[in-house]
N, C-alpha and C positions, 0 to 999 in steps of 0.2 A: 279845384277848378283848373282846367287846361289853359295854357297861355295862348296868346293870339297866334303865334307862328304855327303851333300844332293844329289849331282849329282851321287856319288858312290852308295848310297842307291837306287836311282831311277834306275840305271843301273842294280843292283843286282835284283831288282824287276821284270825287263823285261826278265831276263835270265831264260830259262827253267830249272826246277829242275830235277836232275837225282837221281836215287837210288844208293847210294854209298855203300850199304851193300855188303858183300862178299858172300852172299848166292847164290847158283847156280840157273840159269834160268831154271825153270821147266814149260813145256807146259802141260796143262791138257790133259789127254787121252780122246779120243772121246767117247761119250756116244750116243747110238742110238739103233735102232731096225729095223727089216724087216717088211714090210707090203706087202705081195704078192711079186711082183718083184721089189719093191722100197726099198731103204735104207733111213731111216730118222735119221739125226744127230740132236739130241735134244740139245746139248750144243755148237752148231756152233757159235752162237753170243758171248758166254762167251770166247771161244778160241780166236776169233778175237779181243775181247776187251783185253784179257790178253797179246797178242802179240802186241797190239797197232797199228793195221792196220785196214783199212776200211773193213767192211764185203763184199763190192762189189769187191774189189781187191782180197781178200782172196777167195771169191766164184769163181771168174773167173779163178784163178789159179787151184783150186781144180777140177772144171769141166773139164778144159783142160787136166790136168795131169791124171785124172781118165778116160778120154775119155767117159764122160757121159753127158747127158743132165739133167737139174734139175732146181729148183727154190727155192727161200727162201719163207718160210711161217712163218712170225713173227720172232721168234728167232731160228727157225729150218731151216735146209737145207734138201730138199727132192731130192734124186738122183733117176733117173728113171732106175737104174740097181741095182743088188745085189752086194755089195762090202764088203769084210771082213774088220773088224776094224783094223787088223794089217796093211793092205795096206793103209788105210786112215791115220793111225798114221805115217806111213813112209812118206807119201806125206806132212803131216803137218810139220814133221821134215825137209824135203827138203825145204819147203817154208821158215821156220825159218832160215835155213842156208843161203838161197839165198837172202831173203828180210828183215830179222830182225836183225840177228847177224852181228856185225862189223867184217870186214875182218882182221883188225889190232889187236884190243884188245879183240875180242870175247864177247863183252858186248851187251845186247839187247837194250841199250839206243840209239836208232836210229830213224830217220824219213826218209820217202821217199820224195824226191824233184824232181819235173819235171821242166826241163829247156829246153824249146823248144820241140824238139822231143825226147830228151834223159831223162832218169830217173836215179837218183842217190840216193844212201843211204848215209846219213850224220850222223856220230856218234856224239852224244852230249857229250860223255865221253872224247874221245880223239881228236875229231875234224877231223877225217879222212873222206874222201869223195871218194866213189867208184861208178862206173857205174853199173847198173843192167839192165837186159833185159826189155825193155819197152813194147814189144808186148807179151802179155800173151795169 
């Protein structure tokens, strides 16, 4: 039988690490350009990585909220309409508020969990669990 210290170290190894620094959560501003009637977001994948969400989920939200069709091409997102960057940045902030930041402690150390047909946001910092809309 393993001693208490060994079991404790093993448990700490399995726990997800969170960033305990007090610096503010900053989402990078969108970078992109227009090509004809299309808007190309060049740093789409970097933003999705920064907020720690899957690019597929983030893309689905952005396309629905902007009422646009589009597709990913590598690390870029191509929207089939012209959209000003201010509107895109507003939608990214809305996504972060709804799907990234904890409703209790306002920290971004969260993960999306799907249980059956429901989706929850689970905070790794304070342990809170809140439901979020599962249909995007």
